[in-house]
All heavy atoms as a GROMACS GRO file, in nm:
protein
  601
    1MET      N    1   1.922  -1.190   1.476
    1MET     CA    2   1.869  -1.085   1.390
    1MET      C    3   1.772  -0.999   1.472
    1MET      O    4   1.681  -1.050   1.536
    1MET     CB    5   1.798  -1.149   1.270
    1MET     CG    6   1.723  -1.050   1.188
    1MET     SD    7   1.624  -1.128   1.060
    1MET     CE    8   1.716  -1.076   0.920
    2LYS      N    9   1.790  -0.870   1.466
    2LYS     CA   10   1.704  -0.778   1.540
    2LYS      C   11   1.598  -0.721   1.446
    2LYS      O   12   1.630  -0.672   1.338
    2LYS     CB   13   1.787  -0.665   1.598
    2LYS     CG   14   1.707  -0.571   1.684
    2LYS     CD   15   1.792  -0.463   1.744
    2LYS     CE   16   1.704  -0.369   1.824
    2LYS     NZ   17   1.778  -0.258   1.878
    3LEU      N   18   1.472  -0.729   1.486
    3LEU     CA   19   1.362  -0.674   1.406
    3LEU      C   20   1.338  -0.529   1.445
    3LEU      O   21   1.350  -0.492   1.561
    3LEU     CB   22   1.235  -0.754   1.428
    3LEU     CG   23   1.239  -0.899   1.383
    3LEU    CD1   24   1.109  -0.968   1.418
    3LEU    CD2   25   1.264  -0.907   1.234
    4GLU      N   26   1.305  -0.450   1.346
    4GLU     CA   27   1.276  -0.309   1.369
    4GLU      C   28   1.126  -0.290   1.386
    4GLU      O   29   1.047  -0.343   1.309
    4GLU     CB   30   1.324  -0.227   1.250
    4GLU     CG   31   1.300  -0.079   1.264
    4GLU     CD   32   1.347  -0.002   1.142
    4GLU    OE1   33   1.424  -0.055   1.063
    4GLU    OE2   34   1.303   0.113   1.127
    5GLU      N   35   1.088  -0.215   1.487
    5GLU     CA   36   0.946  -0.185   1.510
    5GLU      C   37   0.909  -0.064   1.426
    5GLU      O   38   0.978   0.037   1.426
    5GLU     CB   39   0.921  -0.154   1.657
    5GLU     CG   40   0.776  -0.128   1.688
    5GLU     CD   41   0.753  -0.103   1.835
    5GLU    OE1   42   0.816  -0.172   1.917
    5GLU    OE2   43   0.672  -0.015   1.867
    6VAL      N   44   0.800  -0.078   1.351
    6VAL     CA   45   0.753   0.031   1.266
    6VAL      C   46   0.614   0.070   1.313
    6VAL      O   47   0.525  -0.014   1.323
    6VAL     CB   48   0.748  -0.013   1.117
    6VAL    CG1   49   0.692   0.097   1.030
    6VAL    CG2   50   0.886  -0.055   1.070
    7ARG      N   51   0.597   0.197   1.342
    7ARG     CA   52   0.465   0.246   1.386
    7ARG      C   53   0.395   0.312   1.268
    7ARG      O   54   0.452   0.398   1.201
    7ARG     CB   55   0.480   0.346   1.499
    7ARG     CG   56   0.531   0.284   1.626
    7ARG     CD   57   0.535   0.388   1.736
    7ARG     NE   58   0.579   0.328   1.858
    7ARG     CZ   59   0.497   0.287   1.954
    7ARG    NH1   60   0.367   0.302   1.940
    7ARG    NH2   61   0.544   0.233   2.063
    8VAL      N   62   0.270   0.268   1.244
    8VAL     CA   63   0.190   0.327   1.138
    8VAL      C   64   0.052   0.359   1.191
    8VAL      O   65   0.003   0.295   1.283
    8VAL     CB   66   0.179   0.234   1.014
    8VAL    CG1   67   0.314   0.211   0.951
    8VAL    CG2   68   0.114   0.103   1.049
    9ARG      N   69  -0.008   0.460   1.131
    9ARG     CA   70  -0.143   0.502   1.166
    9ARG      C   71  -0.242   0.424   1.083
    9ARG      O   72  -0.234   0.425   0.960
    9ARG     CB   73  -0.156   0.651   1.136
    9ARG     CG   74  -0.246   0.730   1.222
    9ARG     CD   75  -0.231   0.877   1.194
    9ARG     NE   76  -0.150   0.904   1.074
    9ARG     CZ   77  -0.170   1.006   0.993
    9ARG    NH1   78  -0.266   1.091   1.016
    9ARG    NH2   79  -0.094   1.024   0.888
   10ILE      N   80  -0.336   0.356   1.149
   10ILE     CA   81  -0.440   0.282   1.080
   10ILE      C   82  -0.574   0.338   1.126
   10ILE      O   83  -0.603   0.339   1.246
   10ILE     CB   84  -0.432   0.131   1.109
   10ILE    CG1   85  -0.294   0.077   1.071
   10ILE    CG2   86  -0.543   0.056   1.036
   10ILE    CD1   87  -0.268  -0.063   1.118
   11LEU      N   88  -0.654   0.386   1.032
   11LEU     CA   89  -0.785   0.442   1.066
   11LEU      C   90  -0.882   0.330   1.103
   11LEU      O   91  -0.860   0.214   1.066
   11LEU     CB   92  -0.838   0.524   0.949
   11LEU     CG   93  -0.748   0.641   0.907
   11LEU    CD1   94  -0.804   0.709   0.784
   11LEU    CD2   95  -0.731   0.739   1.020
   12PRO      N   96  -0.988   0.360   1.176
   12PRO     CA   97  -1.082   0.255   1.221
   12PRO      C   98  -1.138   0.168   1.108
   12PRO      O   99  -1.169   0.050   1.131
   12PRO     CB  100  -1.194   0.334   1.289
   12PRO     CG  101  -1.129   0.460   1.336
   12PRO     CD  102  -1.024   0.491   1.230
   13ASP      N  103  -1.150   0.221   0.987
   13ASP     CA  104  -1.204   0.141   0.876
   13ASP      C  105  -1.094   0.063   0.801
   13ASP      O  106  -1.121  -0.001   0.700
   13ASP     CB  107  -1.282   0.228   0.778
   13ASP     CG  108  -1.196   0.332   0.708
   13ASP    OD1  109  -1.076   0.343   0.739
   13ASP    OD2  110  -1.251   0.404   0.622
   14GLY      N  111  -0.970   0.068   0.850
   14GLY     CA  112  -0.861  -0.009   0.790
   14GLY      C  113  -0.778   0.067   0.690
   14GLY      O  114  -0.683   0.012   0.633
   15ARG      N  115  -0.811   0.196   0.665
   15ARG     CA  116  -0.732   0.275   0.571
   15ARG      C  117  -0.602   0.321   0.638
   15ARG      O  118  -0.597   0.347   0.757
   15ARG     CB  119  -0.808   0.398   0.524
   15ARG     CG  120  -0.920   0.367   0.430
   15ARG     CD  121  -0.993   0.492   0.387
   15ARG     NE  122  -1.057   0.553   0.504
   15ARG     CZ  123  -1.076   0.683   0.519
   15ARG    NH1  124  -1.040   0.768   0.426
   15ARG    NH2  125  -1.133   0.729   0.628
   16VAL      N  126  -0.497   0.330   0.554
   16VAL     CA  127  -0.366   0.375   0.600
   16VAL      C  128  -0.322   0.489   0.508
   16VAL      O  129  -0.322   0.473   0.386
   16VAL     CB  130  -0.263   0.259   0.592
   16VAL    CG1  131  -0.125   0.304   0.636
   16VAL    CG2  132  -0.310   0.139   0.672
   17PRO      N  133  -0.286   0.607   0.564
   17PRO     CA  134  -0.238   0.717   0.480
   17PRO      C  135  -0.111   0.677   0.405
   17PRO      O  136  -0.036   0.589   0.448
   17PRO     CB  137  -0.208   0.828   0.580
   17PRO     CG  138  -0.288   0.794   0.702
   17PRO     CD  139  -0.295   0.645   0.705
   18ARG      N  140  -0.086   0.742   0.289
   18ARG     CA  141   0.027   0.704   0.203
   18ARG      C  142   0.159   0.701   0.278
   18ARG      O  143   0.238   0.606   0.262
   18ARG     CB  144   0.038   0.796   0.083
   18ARG     CG  145   0.158   0.756  -0.005
   18ARG     CD  146   0.182   0.849  -0.120
   18ARG     NE  147   0.086   0.817  -0.225
   18ARG     CZ  148   0.055   0.901  -0.322
   18ARG    NH1  149   0.108   1.019  -0.327
   18ARG    NH2  150  -0.032   0.867  -0.414
   19ALA      N  151   0.190   0.803   0.356
   19ALA     CA  152   0.319   0.807   0.425
   19ALA      C  153   0.334   0.687   0.518
   19ALA      O  154   0.442   0.626   0.526
   19ALA     CB  155   0.333   0.937   0.503
   20ASP      N  156   0.228   0.651   0.588
   20ASP     CA  157   0.233   0.536   0.678
   20ASP      C  158   0.239   0.404   0.599
   20ASP      O  159   0.304   0.309   0.641
   20ASP     CB  160   0.114   0.536   0.773
   20ASP     CG  161   0.123   0.649   0.874
   20ASP    OD1  162   0.223   0.654   0.948
   20ASP    OD2  163   0.031   0.732   0.879
   21ALA      N  164   0.172   0.400   0.484
   21ALA     CA  165   0.176   0.282   0.399
   21ALA      C  166   0.318   0.258   0.349
   21ALA      O  167   0.367   0.145   0.348
   21ALA     CB  168   0.079   0.297   0.282
   22ALA      N  169   0.384   0.365   0.307
   22ALA     CA  170   0.522   0.353   0.261
   22ALA      C  171   0.611   0.303   0.374
   22ALA      O  172   0.695   0.213   0.353
   22ALA     CB  173   0.571   0.489   0.209
   23ARG      N  174   0.594   0.358   0.493
   23ARG     CA  175   0.672   0.315   0.609
   23ARG      C  176   0.648   0.167   0.638
   23ARG      O  177   0.740   0.091   0.665
   23ARG     CB  178   0.635   0.400   0.731
   23ARG     CG  179   0.729   0.384   0.847
   23ARG     CD  180   0.702   0.481   0.962
   23ARG     NE  181   0.688   0.618   0.916
   23ARG     CZ  182   0.576   0.691   0.926
   23ARG    NH1  183   0.468   0.640   0.979
   23ARG    NH2  184   0.574   0.815   0.884
   24PHE      N  185   0.521   0.124   0.631
   24PHE     CA  186   0.484  -0.017   0.654
   24PHE      C  187   0.556  -0.110   0.557
   24PHE      O  188   0.601  -0.218   0.594
   24PHE     CB  189   0.332  -0.032   0.640
   24PHE     CG  190   0.282  -0.173   0.656
   24PHE    CD1  191   0.260  -0.226   0.782
   24PHE    CD2  192   0.256  -0.251   0.545
   24PHE    CE1  193   0.215  -0.356   0.798
   24PHE    CE2  194   0.210  -0.381   0.559
   24PHE     CZ  195   0.189  -0.434   0.686
   25LEU      N  196   0.569  -0.066   0.431
   25LEU     CA  197   0.633  -0.148   0.328
   25LEU      C  198   0.785  -0.130   0.323
   25LEU      O  199   0.852  -0.199   0.247
   25LEU     CB  200   0.573  -0.116   0.190
   25LEU     CG  201   0.427  -0.153   0.172
   25LEU    CD1  202   0.374  -0.099   0.040
   25LEU    CD2  203   0.406  -0.304   0.183
   26GLY      N  204   0.836  -0.034   0.400
   26GLY     CA  205   0.979  -0.009   0.399
   26GLY      C  206   1.025   0.067   0.276
   26GLY      O  207   1.139   0.053   0.231
   27LEU      N  208   0.935   0.148   0.221
   27LEU     CA  209   0.963   0.227   0.101
   27LEU      C  210   0.961   0.376   0.133
   27LEU      O  211   0.902   0.418   0.232
   27LEU     CB  212   0.856   0.202  -0.006
   27LEU     CG  213   0.838   0.059  -0.055
   27LEU    CD1  214   0.714   0.050  -0.142
   27LEU    CD2  215   0.961   0.013  -0.129
   28ALA      N  216   1.022   0.454   0.047
   28ALA     CA  217   1.008   0.599   0.056
   28ALA      C  218   0.869   0.637   0.005
   28ALA      O  219   0.813   0.568  -0.080
   28ALA     CB  220   1.115   0.669  -0.028
   29ASN      N  221   0.814   0.744   0.057
   29ASN     CA  222   0.682   0.792   0.014
   29ASN      C  223   0.680   0.814  -0.137
   29ASN      O  224   0.585   0.777  -0.205
   29ASN     CB  225   0.649   0.921   0.090
   29ASN     CG  226   0.504   0.961   0.079
   29ASN    OD1  227   0.420   0.885   0.030
   29ASN    ND2  228   0.473   1.081   0.124
   30ALA      N  229   0.786   0.872  -0.191
   30ALA     CA  230   0.793   0.898  -0.336
   30ALA      C  231   0.797   0.768  -0.416
   30ALA      O  232   0.743   0.762  -0.527
   30ALA     CB  233   0.916   0.983  -0.368
   31THR      N  234   0.858   0.665  -0.362
   31THR     CA  235   0.864   0.536  -0.431
   31THR      C  236   0.724   0.476  -0.441
   31THR      O  237   0.684   0.427  -0.548
   31THR     CB  238   0.959   0.439  -0.359
   31THR    OG1  239   1.089   0.496  -0.354
   31THR    CG2  240   0.963   0.304  -0.428
   32LEU      N  241   0.650   0.480  -0.332
   32LEU     CA  242   0.513   0.427  -0.334
   32LEU      C  243   0.427   0.507  -0.432
   32LEU      O  244   0.348   0.449  -0.507
   32LEU     CB  245   0.452   0.429  -0.193
   32LEU     CG  246   0.317   0.361  -0.178
   32LEU    CD1  247   0.321   0.216  -0.227
   32LEU    CD2  248   0.273   0.366  -0.033
   33ALA      N  249   0.444   0.638  -0.436
   33ALA     CA  250   0.370   0.722  -0.532
   33ALA      C  251   0.410   0.686  -0.676
   33ALA      O  252   0.325   0.681  -0.765
   33ALA     CB  253   0.398   0.870  -0.505
   34ALA      N  254   0.538   0.658  -0.699
   34ALA     CA  255   0.585   0.619  -0.832
   34ALA      C  256   0.528   0.484  -0.874
   34ALA      O  257   0.500   0.461  -0.991
   34ALA     CB  258   0.737   0.616  -0.836
   35TYR      N  259   0.508   0.394  -0.777
   35TYR     CA  260   0.447   0.264  -0.806
   35TYR      C  261   0.308   0.283  -0.867
   35TYR      O  262   0.270   0.211  -0.958
   35TYR     CB  263   0.434   0.180  -0.680
   35TYR     CG  264   0.560   0.105  -0.639
   35TYR    CD1  265   0.683   0.129  -0.699
   35TYR    CD2  266   0.554   0.011  -0.538
   35TYR    CE1  267   0.796   0.060  -0.659
   35TYR    CE2  268   0.666  -0.060  -0.500
   35TYR     CZ  269   0.787  -0.035  -0.560
   35TYR     OH  270   0.898  -0.104  -0.522
   36VAL      N  271   0.234   0.381  -0.818
   36VAL     CA  272   0.100   0.407  -0.870
   36VAL      C  273   0.108   0.448  -1.016
   36VAL      O  274   0.033   0.398  -1.100
   36VAL     CB  275   0.029   0.517  -0.787
   36VAL    CG1  276  -0.103   0.556  -0.849
   36VAL    CG2  277   0.009   0.470  -0.644
   37VAL      N  278   0.200   0.537  -1.049
   37VAL     CA  279   0.217   0.584  -1.186
   37VAL      C  280   0.254   0.469  -1.278
   37VAL      O  281   0.206   0.460  -1.392
   37VAL     CB  282   0.325   0.696  -1.193
   37VAL    CG1  283   0.356   0.734  -1.336
   37VAL    CG2  284   0.278   0.817  -1.113
   38ARG      N  285   0.338   0.377  -1.230
   38ARG     CA  286   0.384   0.263  -1.310
   38ARG      C  287   0.285   0.146  -1.310
   38ARG      O  288   0.305   0.050  -1.382
   38ARG     CB  289   0.519   0.216  -1.257
   38ARG     CG  290   0.627   0.321  -1.277
   38ARG     CD  291   0.758   0.285  -1.213
   38ARG     NE  292   0.803   0.152  -1.251
   38ARG     CZ  293   0.895   0.085  -1.184
   38ARG    NH1  294   0.950   0.138  -1.076
   38ARG    NH2  295   0.931  -0.034  -1.224
   39GLY      N  296   0.180   0.156  -1.228
   39GLY     CA  297   0.078   0.050  -1.224
   39GLY      C  298   0.121  -0.072  -1.146
   39GLY      O  299   0.071  -0.182  -1.170
   40ILE      N  300   0.214  -0.055  -1.054
   40ILE     CA  301   0.255  -0.165  -0.968
   40ILE      C  302   0.229  -0.127  -0.823
   40ILE      O  303   0.202  -0.012  -0.793
   40ILE     CB  304   0.404  -0.203  -0.989
   40ILE    CG1  305   0.495  -0.085  -0.955
   40ILE    CG2  306   0.428  -0.250  -1.130
   40ILE    CD1  307   0.643  -0.119  -0.963
   41GLY      N  308   0.234  -0.223  -0.735
   41GLY     CA  309   0.213  -0.196  -0.594
   41GLY      C  310   0.068  -0.213  -0.554
   41GLY      O  311  -0.017  -0.250  -0.636
   42PRO      N  312   0.037  -0.190  -0.428
   42PRO     CA  313  -0.100  -0.204  -0.380
   42PRO      C  314  -0.191  -0.096  -0.439
   42PRO      O  315  -0.145   0.012  -0.477
   42PRO     CB  316  -0.088  -0.190  -0.228
   42PRO     CG  317   0.040  -0.116  -0.206
   42PRO     CD  318   0.129  -0.150  -0.322
   43MET      N  319  -0.319  -0.125  -0.448
   43MET     CA  320  -0.417  -0.034  -0.508
   43MET      C  321  -0.445   0.084  -0.414
   43MET      O  322  -0.488   0.064  -0.301
   43MET     CB  323  -0.547  -0.109  -0.536
   43MET     CG  324  -0.654  -0.024  -0.600
   43MET     SD  325  -0.609   0.044  -0.760
   43MET     CE  326  -0.595  -0.104  -0.855
   44PRO      N  327  -0.419   0.208  -0.459
   44PRO     CA  328  -0.450   0.325  -0.377
   44PRO      C  329  -0.598   0.362  -0.387
   44PRO      O  330  -0.665   0.330  -0.486
   44PRO     CB  331  -0.362   0.434  -0.439
   44PRO     CG  332  -0.351   0.394  -0.582
   44PRO     CD  333  -0.354   0.245  -0.584
   45ARG      N  334  -0.648   0.432  -0.287
   45ARG     CA  335  -0.785   0.485  -0.287
   45ARG      C  336  -0.775   0.633  -0.255
   45ARG      O  337  -0.704   0.672  -0.164
   45ARG     CB  338  -0.873   0.420  -0.180
   45ARG     CG  339  -0.882   0.268  -0.177
   45ARG     CD  340  -0.918   0.209  -0.309
   45ARG     NE  341  -0.967   0.073  -0.308
   45ARG     CZ  342  -0.896  -0.035  -0.283
   45ARG    NH1  343  -0.771  -0.026  -0.248
   45ARG    NH2  344  -0.952  -0.155  -0.292
   46LYS      N  345  -0.844   0.718  -0.331
   46LYS     CA  346  -0.847   0.862  -0.305
   46LYS      C  347  -0.975   0.895  -0.231
   46LYS      O  348  -1.085   0.858  -0.273
   46LYS     CB  349  -0.840   0.941  -0.434
   46LYS     CG  350  -0.702   0.981  -0.472
   46LYS     CD  351  -0.704   1.087  -0.579
   46LYS     CE  352  -0.574   1.164  -0.570
   46LYS     NZ  353  -0.566   1.265  -0.670
   47VAL      N  354  -0.961   0.969  -0.123
   47VAL     CA  355  -1.075   1.014  -0.043
   47VAL      C  356  -1.051   1.161  -0.011
   47VAL      O  357  -0.956   1.194   0.060
   47VAL     CB  358  -1.090   0.933   0.088
   47VAL    CG1  359  -1.208   0.983   0.169
   47VAL    CG2  360  -1.104   0.784   0.059
   48GLY      N  361  -1.136   1.247  -0.066
   48GLY     CA  362  -1.122   1.390  -0.039
   48GLY      C  363  -0.986   1.445  -0.079
   48GLY      O  364  -0.932   1.532  -0.012
   49GLY      N  365  -0.928   1.395  -0.188
   49GLY     CA  366  -0.800   1.445  -0.235
   49GLY      C  367  -0.680   1.382  -0.167
   49GLY      O  368  -0.566   1.409  -0.206
   50ARG      N  369  -0.702   1.298  -0.066
   50ARG     CA  370  -0.591   1.230   0.002
   50ARG      C  371  -0.586   1.085  -0.043
   50ARG      O  372  -0.687   1.024  -0.073
   50ARG     CB  373  -0.610   1.237   0.154
   50ARG     CG  374  -0.603   1.381   0.204
   50ARG     CD  375  -0.618   1.389   0.353
   50ARG     NE  376  -0.510   1.316   0.418
   50ARG     CZ  377  -0.517   1.269   0.541
   50ARG    NH1  378  -0.626   1.286   0.612
   50ARG    NH2  379  -0.416   1.204   0.593
   51VAL      N  380  -0.465   1.030  -0.046
   51VAL     CA  381  -0.445   0.892  -0.091
   51VAL      C  382  -0.432   0.800   0.030
   51VAL      O  383  -0.355   0.828   0.123
   51VAL     CB  384  -0.320   0.881  -0.180
   51VAL    CG1  385  -0.294   0.737  -0.221
   51VAL    CG2  386  -0.335   0.970  -0.302
   52PHE      N  387  -0.506   0.690   0.025
   52PHE     CA  388  -0.503   0.590   0.130
   52PHE      C  389  -0.486   0.452   0.069
   52PHE      O  390  -0.514   0.430  -0.049
   52PHE     CB  391  -0.636   0.589   0.210
   52PHE     CG  392  -0.661   0.714   0.287
   52PHE    CD1  393  -0.734   0.818   0.231
   52PHE    CD2  394  -0.612   0.728   0.415
   52PHE    CE1  395  -0.758   0.934   0.302
   52PHE    CE2  396  -0.635   0.844   0.487
   52PHE     CZ  397  -0.709   0.948   0.431
   53TYR      N  398  -0.442   0.358   0.150
   53TYR     CA  399  -0.434   0.217   0.114
   53TYR      C  400  -0.503   0.140   0.225
   53TYR      O  401  -0.495   0.178   0.342
   53TYR     CB  402  -0.289   0.172   0.105
   53TYR     CG  403  -0.212   0.242  -0.003
   53TYR    CD1  404  -0.154   0.367   0.017
   53TYR    CD2  405  -0.196   0.184  -0.128
   53TYR    CE1  406  -0.085   0.432  -0.083
   53TYR    CE2  407  -0.127   0.248  -0.230
   53TYR     CZ  408  -0.072   0.372  -0.206
   53TYR     OH  409  -0.003   0.436  -0.305
   54TYR      N  410  -0.570   0.032   0.190
   54TYR     CA  411  -0.627  -0.054   0.293
   54TYR      C  412  -0.518  -0.146   0.346
   54TYR      O  413  -0.436  -0.198   0.268
   54TYR     CB  414  -0.745  -0.136   0.239
   54TYR     CG  415  -0.872  -0.054   0.234
   54TYR    CD1  416  -0.919  -0.005   0.114
   54TYR    CD2  417  -0.941  -0.023   0.350
   54TYR    CE1  418  -1.034   0.073   0.109
   54TYR    CE2  419  -1.056   0.055   0.346
   54TYR     CZ  420  -1.101   0.102   0.226
   54TYR     OH  421  -1.214   0.180   0.222
   55LEU      N  422  -0.516  -0.164   0.477
   55LEU     CA  423  -0.414  -0.247   0.540
   55LEU      C  424  -0.412  -0.386   0.479
   55LEU      O  425  -0.305  -0.441   0.454
   55LEU     CB  426  -0.439  -0.255   0.692
   55LEU     CG  427  -0.338  -0.340   0.769
   55LEU    CD1  428  -0.196  -0.286   0.753
   55LEU    CD2  429  -0.377  -0.348   0.916
   56ARG      N  430  -0.527  -0.443   0.450
   56ARG     CA  431  -0.531  -0.579   0.391
   56ARG      C  432  -0.459  -0.581   0.256
   56ARG      O  433  -0.394  -0.680   0.222
   56ARG     CB  434  -0.673  -0.630   0.381
   56ARG     CG  435  -0.761  -0.553   0.284
   56ARG     CD  436  -0.903  -0.608   0.279
   56ARG     NE  437  -0.986  -0.528   0.193
   56ARG     CZ  438  -1.062  -0.426   0.233
   56ARG    NH1  439  -1.067  -0.395   0.360
   56ARG    NH2  440  -1.134  -0.359   0.146
   57ASP      N  441  -0.469  -0.473   0.177
   57ASP     CA  442  -0.400  -0.466   0.049
   57ASP      C  443  -0.249  -0.454   0.068
   57ASP      O  444  -0.171  -0.514  -0.007
   57ASP     CB  445  -0.449  -0.347  -0.034
   57ASP     CG  446  -0.594  -0.360  -0.077
   57ASP    OD1  447  -0.647  -0.473  -0.078
   57ASP    OD2  448  -0.654  -0.256  -0.110
   58LEU      N  449  -0.207  -0.378   0.168
   58LEU     CA  450  -0.064  -0.364   0.198
   58LEU      C  451  -0.006  -0.497   0.243
   58LEU      O  452   0.103  -0.536   0.199
   58LEU     CB  453  -0.042  -0.258   0.306
   58LEU     CG  454  -0.079  -0.115   0.269
   58LEU    CD1  455  -0.071  -0.025   0.392
   58LEU    CD2  456   0.008  -0.063   0.158
   59GLU      N  457  -0.078  -0.567   0.329
   59GLU     CA  458  -0.031  -0.697   0.377
   59GLU      C  459  -0.022  -0.798   0.262
   59GLU      O  460   0.074  -0.874   0.253
   59GLU     CB  461  -0.122  -0.749   0.488
   59GLU     CG  462  -0.111  -0.669   0.615
   59GLU     CD  463  -0.216  -0.705   0.718
   59GLU    OE1  464  -0.326  -0.752   0.680
   59GLU    OE2  465  -0.187  -0.686   0.837
   60ALA      N  466  -0.123  -0.797   0.175
   60ALA     CA  467  -0.122  -0.890   0.061
   60ALA      C  468  -0.006  -0.860  -0.032
   60ALA      O  469   0.062  -0.951  -0.080
   60ALA     CB  470  -0.254  -0.881  -0.015
   61PHE      N  471   0.020  -0.732  -0.058
   61PHE     CA  472   0.132  -0.693  -0.144
   61PHE      C  473   0.264  -0.736  -0.081
   61PHE      O  474   0.350  -0.795  -0.147
   61PHE     CB  475   0.130  -0.542  -0.167
   61PHE     CG  476   0.244  -0.493  -0.250
   61PHE    CD1  477   0.249  -0.516  -0.386
   61PHE    CD2  478   0.349  -0.424  -0.191
   61PHE    CE1  479   0.355  -0.471  -0.463
   61PHE    CE2  480   0.455  -0.379  -0.267
   61PHE     CZ  481   0.458  -0.402  -0.403
   62ARG      N  482   0.279  -0.709   0.047
   62ARG     CA  483   0.402  -0.746   0.118
   62ARG      C  484   0.422  -0.898   0.118
   62ARG      O  485   0.530  -0.946   0.090
   62ARG     CB  486   0.393  -0.695   0.262
   62ARG     CG  487   0.510  -0.736   0.351
   62ARG     CD  488   0.478  -0.728   0.496
   62ARG     NE  489   0.371  -0.823   0.528
   62ARG     CZ  490   0.299  -0.818   0.638
   62ARG    NH1  491   0.318  -0.721   0.726
   62ARG    NH2  492   0.206  -0.908   0.662
   63ASP      N  493   0.316  -0.971   0.144
   63ASP     CA  494   0.327  -1.116   0.158
   63ASP      C  495   0.343  -1.189   0.025
   63ASP      O  496   0.406  -1.293   0.017
   63ASP     CB  497   0.206  -1.173   0.232
   63ASP     CG  498   0.200  -1.123   0.377
   63ASP    OD1  499   0.302  -1.072   0.428
   63ASP    OD2  500   0.092  -1.134   0.437
   64SER      N  501   0.284  -1.135  -0.081
   64SER     CA  502   0.287  -1.204  -0.210
   64SER      C  503   0.400  -1.157  -0.300
   64SER      O  504   0.434  -1.226  -0.396
   64SER     CB  505   0.155  -1.184  -0.284
   64SER     OG  506   0.146  -1.051  -0.332
   65GLY      N  507   0.453  -1.040  -0.271
   65GLY     CA  508   0.554  -0.984  -0.361
   65GLY      C  509   0.493  -0.941  -0.493
   65GLY      O  510   0.560  -0.930  -0.593
   66ALA      N  511   0.359  -0.916  -0.495
   66ALA     CA  512   0.289  -0.876  -0.617
   66ALA      C  513   0.352  -0.751  -0.674
   66ALA      O  514   0.397  -0.664  -0.601
   66ALA     CB  515   0.142  -0.852  -0.587
   67ARG      N  516   0.353  -0.740  -0.806
   67ARG     CA  517   0.412  -0.624  -0.871
   67ARG      C  518   0.311  -0.553  -0.959
   67ARG      O  519   0.346  -0.473  -1.044
   67ARG     CB  520   0.532  -0.664  -0.958
   67ARG     CG  521   0.643  -0.731  -0.883
   67ARG     CD  522   0.677  -0.664  -0.757
   67ARG     NE  523   0.788  -0.573  -0.766
   67ARG     CZ  524   0.821  -0.493  -0.667
   67ARG    NH1  525   0.756  -0.491  -0.557
   67ARG    NH2  526   0.922  -0.412  -0.679
   68GLU      N  527   0.182  -0.581  -0.945
   68GLU     CA  528   0.081  -0.518  -1.028
   68GLU      C  529  -0.036  -0.476  -0.940
   68GLU      O  530  -0.084  -0.555  -0.860
   68GLU     CB  531   0.032  -0.618  -1.134
   68GLU     CG  532  -0.073  -0.562  -1.227
   68GLU     CD  533  -0.116  -0.665  -1.330
   68GLU    OE1  534  -0.045  -0.762  -1.354
   68GLU    OE2  535  -0.226  -0.645  -1.385
   69ALA      N  536  -0.082  -0.354  -0.957
   69ALA     CA  537  -0.200  -0.309  -0.883
   69ALA      C  538  -0.321  -0.385  -0.937
   69ALA      O  539  -0.333  -0.408  -1.056
   69ALA     CB  540  -0.220  -0.159  -0.900
   70VAL      N  541  -0.409  -0.425  -0.847
   70VAL     CA  542  -0.524  -0.505  -0.887
   70VAL      C  543  -0.652  -0.438  -0.839
   70VAL      O  544  -0.665  -0.406  -0.722
   70VAL     CB  545  -0.516  -0.647  -0.828
   70VAL    CG1  546  -0.637  -0.728  -0.867
   70VAL    CG2  547  -0.389  -0.716  -0.874
   71GLU      N  548  -0.744  -0.415  -0.932
   71GLU     CA  549  -0.875  -0.360  -0.895
   71GLU      C  550  -0.950  -0.465  -0.814
   71GLU      O  551  -0.935  -0.585  -0.839
   71GLU     CB  552  -0.957  -0.330  -1.022
   71GLU     CG  553  -0.904  -0.216  -1.104
   71GLU     CD  554  -0.936  -0.080  -1.044
   71GLU    OE1  555  -1.015  -0.071  -0.951
   71GLU    OE2  556  -0.878   0.017  -1.094
   72PRO      N  557  -1.033  -0.424  -0.718
   72PRO     CA  558  -1.112  -0.520  -0.642
   72PRO      C  559  -1.197  -0.605  -0.738
   72PRO      O  560  -1.256  -0.554  -0.832
   72PRO     CB  561  -1.200  -0.433  -0.553
   72PRO     CG  562  -1.126  -0.304  -0.542
   72PRO     CD  563  -1.053  -0.287  -0.674
   73GLY      N  564  -1.197  -0.736  -0.718
   73GLY     CA  565  -1.276  -0.826  -0.800
   73GLY      C  566  -1.206  -0.871  -0.927
   73GLY      O  567  -1.261  -0.949  -1.003
   74ARG      N  568  -1.084  -0.821  -0.952
   74ARG     CA  569  -1.008  -0.858  -1.072
   74ARG      C  570  -0.881  -0.932  -1.030
   74ARG      O  571  -0.819  -0.895  -0.932
   74ARG     CB  572  -0.970  -0.733  -1.150
   74ARG     CG  573  -0.918  -0.765  -1.289
   74ARG     CD  574  -0.866  -0.639  -1.358
   74ARG     NE  575  -0.722  -0.655  -1.360
   74ARG     CZ  576  -0.634  -0.557  -1.348
   74ARG    NH1  577  -0.675  -0.434  -1.331
   74ARG    NH2  578  -0.506  -0.580  -1.352
   75LYS      N  579  -0.841  -1.031  -1.102
   75LYS     CA  580  -0.719  -1.105  -1.071
   75LYS      C  581  -0.600  -1.038  -1.140
   75LYS      O  582  -0.612  -0.982  -1.247
   75LYS     CB  583  -0.730  -1.250  -1.120
   75LYS     CG  584  -0.830  -1.331  -1.042
   75LYS     CD  585  -0.825  -1.475  -1.085
   75LYS     CE  586  -0.922  -1.555  -1.000
   75LYS     NZ  587  -0.916  -1.696  -1.031
   76ALA      N  588  -0.486  -1.047  -1.075
   76ALA     CA  589  -0.363  -0.992  -1.134
   76ALA      C  590  -0.334  -1.058  -1.265
   76ALA      O  591  -0.352  -1.178  -1.281
   76ALA     CB  592  -0.245  -1.011  -1.038
   77GLY      N  593  -0.293  -0.982  -1.364
   77GLY     CA  594  -0.260  -1.034  -1.494
   77GLY      C  595  -0.380  -1.055  -1.585
   77GLY      O  596  -0.366  -1.093  -1.700
   78ALA      N  597  -0.500  -1.028  -1.534
   78ALA     CA  598  -0.622  -1.049  -1.615
   78ALA      C  599  -0.654  -0.925  -1.694
   78ALA      O  600  -0.619  -0.818  -1.664
   78ALA     CB  601  -0.739  -1.085  -1.526
   0.00000   0.00000   0.00000
């Protein structure tokens, strides 16, 4: 099995722009945006009108298969 290398931009504070977050997860940018509307997927953060995701949130979503956005300090399903 051959693995595909995916390059994403990660800012020094761990934020990842939406397009790179979608690429990291193997999703289309529009799909990741639709996840926000539906309340699923990793928790987005808006900074100056731009949407970012923290790498740790993307990794947790990828690794857990979570289907619900979770506010910091809140458990999924609570």
